[in-house]
N, C-alpha and C positions, 0 to 999 in steps of 0.2 A: 504492500499500499504505500504510494507515496502521499506526503502531505506538506505543507510549509515550512511547518517549525517542528523539530524534535529537540523534547527535552533529555538532556541525557545527564541522569543521576546517578554519580559513583556511591557506591554503598559499602559499608563493612561492618557487620554486625550494627544495621542501624533500623532492625525490624518494627521496633515502639514508635518510629518518626512516618513508617510508610504510609499506612492508612491517613494520617493527618495532611501529610504533603501532598497525596495526589488529590483529596477532597479539595484544598485551597487552591491546586494548580487548575482542578477544573471548575471550581467557582470562577476565576479570573480569564481563564482561556477558554471556557465552555462557550456555546451560543447564545447562553444568558449572560455571559460577562463580556470580554473585549474579543474573543475569540475571533470573532466573523469581521472584526475590524482589523487585526493585527495577524489575523493568519486565514483568511476566507477559504483556502484548502485545506484546512484543518492543520490538529495538532496530534502529537503523539508522545509517551513518555517511555523514556527507553533507561530501565534501570541496567547498572553494569555492575555485577555485584561478586565480589570477595570475599566474602562473609565465610565464617566458619560455625555459625548458629544458626537459627531457622530462619533469617530473613528472607531466603529464596522462596521457602513455604508461604510468609506471610505476604510477598510479593504477588504471588499466585495467587494466593486469596483474594486480595486487593482488586486485582485486574479483572478478574472475574464479572464484578459490580461495578467498576469505576466508569465514570461519567467520559471520560477519554481514554483511547486505543493506550494500553499501557503493554508494552513488552519486556522481556530480561535476557540478558546474555549473564550466565553465572560461569566465572572464570576459575576452574580448578586449580590452575597455576595463575597466581595474580602476577602477571611479568609486568615489571615497572610500575608496581605500587599504584597511588591513585592516579598519578599521570597517565600511566600505561591503562587505566580503566577507561579514560577521557578518551583516548586516542583511539581505544575499540570503538568505544560509541560514536564518535566522529566516523570512523571508516564504516559503522554500520546503521548511521543516520539515512533518513530518506528526505530529509527536509534541506528546503534551500538556505534554512538558516538553522543554526542550533546554540539552544542555550545550555549551557553548562552550568551546574548548580548543584552544591551539596544538598546531603538527604537529611540535616541534622534541624533544618529551618532557621538556622543563621542568615540564610539568604532568602531572603522573604519573598513568596511567590507571587504576591501584590504586585512586586517590584518589576516582574517576566515582562507586563503589557509597555510598560514604559520603555526597558531597553529594547523590545522590536518595533516599537514607535521610533525612536530613536535612530535605528539599525535601516529603517524603510525611508525616512525622510532624509538622512545624509548619506545613504548609499555606501556607509564605510564599512568595511571589512572585519573589523571588531569592535564591539561597544562594551567598554569597562564598567562595572559597577562597582564604583569606588567610593572606599571610608574616608578617603583624605582628599576630596575636592567638596566645593561649595557646603551642604550642609549634609554632609555625609559625616558618619561616626564609627567609631569602632568599639563602642562602647561593650558591645556582647562578648567581645576578649574577656578571658578570665583574668581579672587583675592587671594594676600597671604593669607588672613582669613583660606580660605578653604583648599589651599592647607597645611598650617600648621595642620589644623584640621584633615587631611588626614592621614598626617604623623606621627603626634603624635597618633592618633587612631590605627593604623597600626603597630606601637612601642609600643603599651599596650599590643596589642593582643598576638604579638609574646613574650611577656614579660611571660604572662600567660599561654601561650601554648608553653615554648621554645623548646619542643621537636617535637610535630605534627606539629610546624610551622617553623622549623628549616630551611627549604628550600624555605621559601616562603617570598618574599619581600614586598608582596603587597597583604595581605589577605582582604583588604577592596575591591578590586574589583568585577567588576559586569562582567568580560570580559573574560571567561575560557571556555574550552573545557573539558568536563565530558564521562567517559563510566559510564551509567548508572547500567550495570552489576556489577560494584565493589561498588556500594556505598548503604548502607540501608536506603532506602526510608521512610519505615516504623517508624524509629527511629529517623527522623528529627522531630525539632520542629520550622518550620517557625514563624517567626516574624521581622517586619520592612524591611530593604533593605539590610542587608550584609548575604545571602544565602551560598556564600563560605566559610566564615567562619563557618558557621553551619556545612557542610559538612567536613571540614575538620577538626575541633574540636571534631567531635563525631564519627571519626574511623581513622585508619591510612590506608594511601593511598600513592603510589607512584606520588609525584608531581615534577615537571620541569616547567621552567617559559621561557618565550619569552617577552625581552623589547617591547614595543608599546609606541606612542606619543598620549596620551588622547585629542581627537581632541575640536572642537568647535562645540557646540550645535546647530543643524541645523535650527531648529524653536522651538519655545516654550519657555517654563521657566525651569528652575530647580526644583524640587518637593523635595529639602532638607530643612528641618526645622530645629530648635533646638529640636522640638520634636521629631524628629527622632536620633538626637544625644543621646537623654535621651533614646529611645527605645535601643538603639545601646549599651550602658552602661548597662542597665537591661541585654539584650542578651549576654553579655559578662561575667554578674556577674551569669547569671543561668549558663551558659555552663561551666562555671569554677567551681562554687561551689553548683550547683543545685538549687532547691528552698530554700532550709533551708537559704542558705545567705539573700534573700533581704526578708523572712519573720524573720532574725533575726533582721534586720538591721529595719522593721517596730515595731517589738517587743522592740527594744533599744528605739525608738523613744516614745512609748506607755509608756514605763517604765518611762521615763523621765518624760511623761505628768502627769501620775498617780502620781508621788511622786511631780512633783511640784503643782498641785492639792491638792492633801491632805495637803502641807505645808501651802497651801494658805488658806485653809479651817481654818485650826488649827490657823493661823496667825488671822484669824476674829472671835474667838473664839468659831468654833465649835469642839465639841469631836472627838477624831479621830475616832471612830468606825463610826458614820455617815460620817465623812469624807472622809474614806474608801472606803464606798458605794457609794458616789458620784462619786469618784475618778475611782472607778472598773467599774462603768455603763458607762463613758464617754467615757473612752479608748478602751471599748470592741466594742463599737461602730465605734469609728475610725478606730481602728485597721482593724476590718473587711471589713470598705471602701476600705482601702488601698489595704489589700489582694486581694479582688476583683479585682482590677484595676491592681497590680503590681506582685503579685504572682500567683495566680489561674485564672488569665484570660483566660488562652487557654482550662481550665476544666470546667468552666462552661455551655457550649453548654449540653455536656452530662449527667451534674449533676441536681440537682434539680431545681427547679426555684428561682429565687433570694429570696423571701419571706420566701422560704423553707430554702433557705440554712442561712437565717438570723435567722430565729428562730433555727435553730440546733445550728448555732455558737453562738448566744446569750445564750441558754437554757445550754449548754455545756461551758460555759467561766463564764456565771453566776454562775453555781453550782460550779466550781472550784475557783473563787472568793470569794463565802460563805464560802466554806471549807477553803479557805485560811485566809477570816478574822478570822473565829474562831481560827485558830491556829496562828492568828497575837496576836488575845486578851489573849490566853492561855500563848503564850511566852511574851509576854509585862507584862503581870501582874506578872508573875511570876520569870520569869529570866532577860530579856533586856528590859529595860524601856525606849527605844529608837526606835519607830513605824517605821520611816522611814526607819533605819536599816534594821528592821526585813521584811519590806515589799520588800523592794529591795531583798532581797535574797529569800524569797518566790516566787517571781515572775521570778528569775533565776531558780528556782528548776521546775518550772510550764512548763517553756519553751517547751522542748520537747515533754511533753504530748501534749499540746495544736497543735504543727505541727501536731503529727500524726492523730490528731483526726480530724483535718481541711482538711488534705491530704486523710485520709481511709474513711472518715464518711461525711463530710459537701459537700465534691467535688470529691466523688467518683460516679461512673458512674452509673446510675439506669439500673439495672437489671446485675449488674459485678456479684453480689454473686449468682445470679440464674444460670449464665453460668457458673462460676466455679463449682456448683453444678453439674450441666449435666456434663460438661468435667470430676469431679471426677467419677461419677458414670459407664461413659465409660471407665474408666481407671481401675475400679476394674475387678479382673478375676470372 
């Protein structure tokens, strides 16, 4: 069924909120509300559910008697978290415009017709419901600390993307209207909570804002955690600098650890060459584990298995470390009698080579070379 508007609601254990959310959406978007004006071709509600409780059953029960069509995608594997759920909803939506909103009623359904009206009147690609413009208010956030974190996070995002976010006062909001045809969904790399930031930072879009008052949660508890905050910082870093930045950070930490182990072992009387070998082995393993988690996590599914990735990474880095150790010995014995200084310079020189190998070999999708070969064959005259 094709409609004018799809309302995408990502849910995770939000069963107690479903019936009230659907009721209020139907009240404002149904034929007796603003539906005929803002969406004459009809409205559907699409839940993208990652719940571990009875929320899917609640959605099915509510859908049976709802005044608006209700669909559900239940994801057994919630890839990409809330952002991944929104992207899945955008891909499955049939509406010309998609409203994205939370399922806890802190995004008031009564605001949806306002956003849709603005979208139609301005022709904007994205209409953002902002807590920080005009008469908007973030009062529904739990306490001053969360309000401060929200404002600081938005300020950081706008500082890192001053051009793409120049018309956006609230890039952290999860309440917005988007025209799916304007967004390159294949270019999105959803992670964590902040999908709007992902959408706006990866492409240039026409954006307008409407102020709204962030409401109180209807039922249940907030899903916000410190871990989500760390994932946001990771997302922002990847968007601004790509994979190279967290790879560089982990490499820098590894280099400090390497030099500390080297200095410590030498302090215990160990000759610098075996001390270098031990320092290299320990940091290779630690760097690999950190890169698995924070740099290449989204590429693991299509690549080799864990041990395959580990063996390839360890073999290459071990070989690189062996060559680097020989160079270290040669330089220290002949020219510069300061192994820590020489080791630091060699680690820096090897950084780019290691990054290219990790990205193009260790985490390369299986079958990618064969796919390219087939494409090349067809491209030949």
